[in-house]
C-alpha positions in Angstrom: -18.5 -17.1 -18.3 -20.2 -15.0 -15.6 -19.5 -15.8 -11.9 -21.8 -13.9 -9.7 -22.7 -15.0 -6.2 -26.1 -13.8 -5.1 -26.2 -15.1 -1.5 -23.3 -14.1 0.6 -23.5 -13.9 4.5 -20.0 -14.2 5.9 -21.1 -13.0 9.4 -23.5 -16.0 9.7 -21.3 -18.7 11.4 -23.2 -21.6 9.7 -22.8 -20.1 6.2 -19.2 -19.3 6.8 -18.2 -22.8 8.0 -20.3 -24.6 5.3 -19.2 -22.8 2.2 -18.2 -19.2 2.8 -14.7 -19.8 4.1 -13.5 -21.9 1.2 -14.8 -19.4 -1.4 -13.3 -16.5 0.5 -10.0 -18.2 0.7 -9.9 -18.9 -3.0 -10.7 -15.3 -3.9 -8.1 -14.1 -1.4 -5.4 -16.3 -3.0 -5.8 -15.1 -6.5 -6.4 -11.5 -5.4 -3.0 -11.7 -3.8 -1.4 -13.0 -7.0 -2.8 -10.1 -9.1 -2.0 -7.5 -6.5 1.5 -8.8 -6.1 2.1 -8.2 -9.8 0.6 -4.7 -9.4 3.2 -3.8 -6.8 6.1 -5.2 -8.9 5.2 -3.0 -11.8 4.4 0.0 -9.6 7.9 -0.1 -8.0 10.0 -1.2 -10.9 11.5 2.3 -11.2 13.0 2.1 -7.7 15.6 -0.2 -9.2 15.6 1.0 -12.8 16.5 4.5 -11.6 19.7 3.2 -10.0 20.8 1.6 -13.3 20.5 4.7 -15.5 24.0 6.1 -15.1 24.4 6.2 -18.9 21.8 8.9 -19.1 23.6 11.3 -16.7 20.4 12.4 -15.0 20.8 14.4 -11.7 19.9 12.8 -8.3 16.8 15.0 -8.2 15.7 13.9 -11.7 16.1 10.3 -10.7 14.0 10.8 -7.6 11.3 12.2 -9.8 11.3 8.9 -11.8 10.9 7.0 -8.5 8.3 9.4 -7.1 6.0 9.8 -10.1 4.6 6.2 -10.1 3.6 6.8 -6.4 1.8 10.0 -7.3 -0.2 8.5 -10.2 -0.9 5.3 -8.3 -2.3 7.2 -5.4 -4.6 9.2 -7.6 -5.8 6.0 -9.5 -6.7 4.3 -6.2 -9.9 6.4 -5.9 -11.6 5.2 -9.2 -10.1 1.7 -8.7 -11.9 1.5 -5.4 -15.3 1.7 -7.1 -14.4 -0.8 -9.8 -15.4 -4.0 -7.9 -18.7 -2.5 -6.8 -19.5 -1.3 -10.3 -18.2 -4.2 -12.4 -17.6 -7.1 -10.0 -14.4 -8.0 -8.1 -13.4 -10.8 -10.5 -14.0 -8.8 -13.6 -12.2 -5.7 -12.4 -9.2 -7.8 -11.2 -8.8 -9.2 -14.7 -8.9 -5.7 -16.3 -6.6 -4.1 -13.8 -4.0 -6.9 -14.2 -4.0 -6.6 -18.0 -3.4 -2.8 -17.8 0.0 -3.6 -16.2 1.2 -4.8 -19.6 1.3 -1.2 -20.9 4.0 0.3 -18.6 6.0 -3.0 -18.7 6.1 -3.0 -22.5 6.9 0.7 -22.8 9.7 0.4 -20.3 11.3 -2.5 -22.2 11.1 -0.4 -25.4 12.3 2.9 -24.0 15.4 1.7 -22.2 16.5 -0.2 -25.3 17.0 3.2 -27.0 19.9 5.3 -25.6 18.4 8.4 -27.2 15.1 8.2 -25.2 14.4 11.7 -23.8 13.9 12.4 -20.1 10.3 13.6 -20.5 9.3 10.2 -22.1 10.8 8.4 -19.2 8.6 10.5 -16.9 5.5 9.5 -19.0 6.4 5.8 -18.8 7.1 6.0 -15.1 3.7 7.7 -14.6 2.0 4.7 -16.3 3.6 2.4 -13.8 1.1 4.0 -11.5 -1.5 1.5 -12.9 0.0 -1.0 -10.5 -0.6 1.3 -7.5 -4.3 1.4 -8.2 -4.6 -2.4 -7.9 -4.2 -2.3 -4.2 -7.4 -0.2 -3.6 -9.6 -2.4 -5.8 -8.2 -5.6 -4.3 -8.7 -4.5 -0.7 -12.1 -3.1 -1.3 -13.2 -6.4 -2.9 -11.8 -8.7 -0.2 -13.5 -6.6 2.5 -16.8 -8.1 1.4 -15.7 -11.7 1.5 -14.8 -12.0 5.3 -16.7 -11.6 8.6 -15.9 -8.7 10.9 -13.7 -10.7 13.3 -11.5 -12.0 10.5 -11.0 -8.9 8.5 -7.8 -7.8 10.2 -5.9 -11.0 9.3 -7.6 -11.3 5.8 -6.8 -7.8 4.8 -3.4 -8.1 6.3 -2.6 -11.2 4.2 -4.0 -9.6 1.1 -2.0 -6.4 1.5 1.2 -8.3 2.6 1.0 -10.5 -0.5 0.9 -7.3 -2.6 3.5 -5.5 -0.6 6.0 -8.3 -1.1 5.9 -7.3 -4.8 8.2 -4.5 -3.8 10.7 -6.9 -2.3 10.4 -9.2 -5.4 11.4 -6.3 -7.7 14.3 -5.3 -5.5 15.6 -8.9 -5.2 15.0 -10.1 -8.8 15.6 -7.0 -10.9 19.3 -6.5 -10.1 19.9 -10.1 -11.2 17.8 -9.8 -14.3 19.2 -6.5 -15.4 22.8 -7.7 -14.7 22.2 -10.8 -16.9 19.9 -9.6 -19.6 20.2 -5.8 -19.7 18.0 -2.9 -18.5 15.3 -3.6 -21.1 14.5 -6.9 -19.4 13.2 -4.9 -16.4 10.0 -4.5 -18.4 9.9 -7.7 -20.5 10.5 -10.0 -17.6 7.1 -9.4 -15.9 4.8 -9.8 -18.9 4.2 -13.5 -18.8 3.5 -13.3 -15.0 0.9 -10.6 -15.6 -0.9 -12.6 -18.2 -1.0 -15.7 -15.9 -2.4 -13.5 -13.1 -5.2 -12.2 -15.3 -6.1 -15.7 -16.5 -6.2 -17.0 -12.9 -8.4 -14.2 -11.8 -10.8 -14.9 -14.7 -11.1 -18.6 -13.9 -10.9 -18.7 -10.1 -12.4 -15.5 -8.7 -16.0 -14.5 -8.1 -18.2 -11.4 -8.2 -20.5 -10.7 -5.3 -24.0 -9.2 -5.9 -24.0 -7.8 -2.3 -20.9 -5.7 -3.2 -22.8 -3.9 -5.9 -23.2 -0.2 -4.9 -23.8 3.2 -6.5 -20.5 5.0 -6.8 -22.2 8.3 -6.0 -23.5 6.8 -2.7 -20.1 5.4 -2.0 -18.5 8.8 -2.5 -20.5 10.2 0.4 -17.8 8.8 2.7 -15.6 11.7 1.4 -17.7 14.0 3.6 -17.0 12.0 6.8 -14.3 13.2 9.2 -13.2 9.6 9.9 -12.2 9.1 6.3 -9.8 12.0 6.4 -8.4 11.2 9.9 -7.6 7.7 8.8 -6.1 9.1 5.5 -3.7 11.2 7.5 -2.7 8.2 9.7 -2.3 6.0 6.6 0.2 8.4 5.1 2.3 7.7 8.2 2.1 3.9 7.8 1.6 2.8 4.2 3.0 6.1 2.9 6.2 5.5 4.9 6.4 1.8 3.7 6.1 2.5 0.0 8.1 5.7 0.2 11.0 4.2 2.0 10.8 1.0 -0.1 11.2 2.9 -3.3 13.6 5.5 -2.0 16.0 3.2 -0.2 18.1 2.0 -3.2 18.6 5.5 -4.6 19.1 7.1 -1.1 21.7 4.4 -0.2 23.5 5.0 -3.5 23.6 8.7 -2.8 24.9 8.3 0.7 27.1 5.2 0.4 28.1 4.9 -3.3 30.4 1.9 -2.7 28.0 -0.1 -0.5 26.3 -3.3 -1.7 22.9 -1.7 -1.3 21.5 -3.5 -4.4 22.0 -6.9 -2.8 20.1 -6.1 0.3 17.5 -3.5 -0.7 14.8 -6.2 -0.9 15.1 -7.0 2.8 13.3 -4.0 4.2 10.2 -4.3 2.0 10.1 -8.0 2.7 10.2 -7.4 6.5 7.5 -4.7 6.2 5.3 -7.0 4.1 5.6 -10.1 6.1 4.9 -8.3 9.4 1.8 -6.6 8.1 -0.5 -9.6 8.9 1.0 -9.6 12.4 -0.1 -6.0 12.7 -3.6 -7.1 11.6 -3.6 -10.0 14.1 -2.4 -7.7 17.0 -5.2 -5.3 16.0 -7.8 -8.1 16.1 -6.5 -9.1 19.5 -5.8 -5.7 21.2 -7.6 -3.2 19.1 -6.3 -1.3 16.1 -6.0 2.0 17.8 -3.7 1.0 20.7 -1.4 -0.9 18.4 -1.3 2.1 16.0 -0.6 4.5 18.8 2.4 2.6 20.1 3.6 1.9 16.6 3.9 5.6 15.8 6.1 6.0 18.8 8.3 3.2 17.4 8.4 5.0 14.0 9.5 8.2 15.7 12.4 6.3 17.3 13.2 4.6 14.0 13.6 7.8 12.0 15.9 9.2 14.7 18.2 6.2 14.4 18.2 6.4 10.6 19.1 10.1 10.8 22.0 9.5 13.1 23.3 6.5 11.2 23.1 8.4 7.8 26.0 10.5 9.0 28.0 7.7 10.6 29.7 6.5 7.4 28.7 3.0 8.2 26.3 1.5 5.7 25.3 -1.5 7.7 24.3 0.6 10.7 22.2 2.7 8.3 20.7 -0.5 6.8 19.8 -2.0 10.2 18.3 1.3 11.4 16.1 1.4 8.4 14.8 -2.1 9.1 13.1 -0.7 12.2 11.2 1.7 10.0 10.2 -1.1 7.7 9.1 -3.2 10.6 7.0 -0.5 12.3 5.5 0.7 9.0 4.4 -2.9 8.3 2.8 -3.3 11.7 1.1 0.0 11.3 -0.2 -0.9 7.9 -2.0 -3.9 9.4 -3.4 -2.1 12.4 -4.7 0.9 10.5 -6.4 -1.3 7.9 -8.1 -3.2 10.7 -9.3 0.1 12.1 -11.1 1.2 8.9 -13.9 -1.4 8.7 -14.1 -1.4 12.5 -14.7 2.4 12.6 -17.4 2.4 9.9 -19.2 -0.7 11.1 -19.2 0.7 14.7 -20.7 3.9 13.3 -23.3 2.0 11.3 -24.3 -0.1 14.3 -24.6 3.0 16.5 -26.9 4.6 13.9 -28.9 1.6 12.7 -28.7 -1.0 15.5 -27.1 -4.4 15.4 -28.4 -6.1 12.3 -27.2 -7.7 9.1 -28.3 -4.6 7.1 -26.3 -2.3 9.4 -23.2 -4.5 9.0 -23.6 -4.6 5.2 -24.0 -0.8 5.2 -20.9 -0.4 7.3 -19.0 -2.7 4.9 -20.0 -0.6 1.9 -19.0 2.5 3.7 -15.6 1.0 4.7 -15.0 -0.3 1.2 -15.5 3.1 -0.2 -13.4 4.8 2.5 -10.6 2.3 1.8 -10.2 3.8 -1.7 -9.9 7.4 -0.5 -7.7 6.4 2.5 -5.4 4.2 0.5 -5.1 6.9 -2.2 -4.2 9.7 0.2 -1.9 7.3 2.1 0.0 6.3 -1.0 0.8 10.0 -1.6 3.3 9.5 1.2 5.4 7.5 -1.2 5.5 10.5 -3.6 6.1 13.0 -0.7 9.0 11.0 0.8 10.8 10.7 -2.5 10.3 14.3 -3.3 11.4 15.3 0.1 14.7 13.4 -0.4 15.1 14.9 -3.9 14.6 18.4 -2.7 16.8 17.9 0.4 19.7 16.8 -1.8 19.1 19.5 -4.3 19.0 22.3 -1.7 21.4 21.1 1.0 23.2 18.0 -0.3 21.9 15.9 2.5 18.6 14.1 3.5 18.7 15.6 7.0 15.8 18.1 6.5 13.6 15.3 5.1 14.3 13.1 8.2 13.4 16.0 10.5 10.1 16.5 8.7 9.2 12.8 8.9 9.9 12.8 12.6 7.6 15.7 13.3 4.9 14.0 11.2 5.0 10.8 13.3 4.6 12.8 16.4 1.5 14.4 14.9 0.1 11.0 13.9 0.6 9.7 17.4 -1.2 12.6 18.9 -4.1 12.3 16.5 -4.5 8.6 17.1 -4.7 9.2 20.9 -7.1 12.1 20.6 -9.6 10.4 18.2 -9.4 6.6 19.1 -7.9 5.9 22.5 -8.5 9.0 24.6 -10.8 8.4 27.6 -10.5 11.8 29.2 -12.8 14.7 28.3 -15.1 12.5 26.2 -18.2 14.2 27.6 -16.9 17.4 26.1 -15.3 16.1 22.9 -16.3 12.5 22.0 -13.8 9.8 21.0 -14.2 6.3 19.6 -12.3 4.6 22.4 -15.5 2.9 23.5 -15.7 1.1 20.2 -12.3 -0.6 20.6 -11.5 0.1 16.9 
């Protein structure tokens, strides 16, 4: 059964109201389902690593198991971005969902054997990176379904539905593992993955207008805006996925007797639910101003976490971390609103206000999303490795917190210079005029 839509004009109000809106909503819903499962598999090891005391791995080794899925997932986001344009959004969603079965099955088998070597756990953790790639293909696909003025909320909802997968893992897995054993961490998700793939097959669509030559799409890698936004996305999404996966193990290392497993899900849930609000604020006030002030909030958040980490009070530490999840979620929504706005503003400036220019801008934005989301996801790897190295070298996460704070200051300065600055624009241009 082939489901290809040849005529798709979401920026035409009449088309949108008559048929476009309902089709877009249906594709968004089942895209969220598949992406949610991608995030659950991607971040399984954030909980599994805290339950591996029988293997006597060091803290640094455990942080490697948490970090490696982030690294592989970020790399896979580049090829995954071009999947919908090459094979169709519906078709690629089915395949990318079914690939999640591999790391889930291997995890269930490996932890059932007490003699499984560490290197094999590293390989299986790396395969969980399949789930990280799903985000890029899902976001690149949904970009085409919605008009410009609704992309902030649509992309925010799509991303939030996926991001909540982190919270699902951290809420459900301690209960499942406690009842059924560590092997259930892999087996539990298999029927859900199969259902997600079946739903994508029957209820999603491919868009002919989304077809594009991957070589042409890769041309965005040569554009400065792609790499500027990649840097900023490390600060927002990289922080979200890094802190989400690191929090359980970090809490266990700092507060061994605290009930961290019972509340670890709260931060990722807060960051996920607030993401559409970040998109809505960006639609209303502009993505760049929201992102600018948000990085200021993230700088304050990391300072509070640093101070509370030495207080001996877990709940103070926990509440301080919620500010980081809140601001990273808002920043995820606002930066993702900026990406299509930037590339469509550039396209209109170069080609004039026309449907062809808007479609060209969407294709550019869709391709850029893959690179930006890939680089941004590296933040999850870098944060976990920073914590691992800090504990290995100094026995404390303080050096990592310092590095994160400096990075947020750099992100704030870059956002101001490139996207909100109105001084000196005759000498060095900025995109403040475009209200991205």
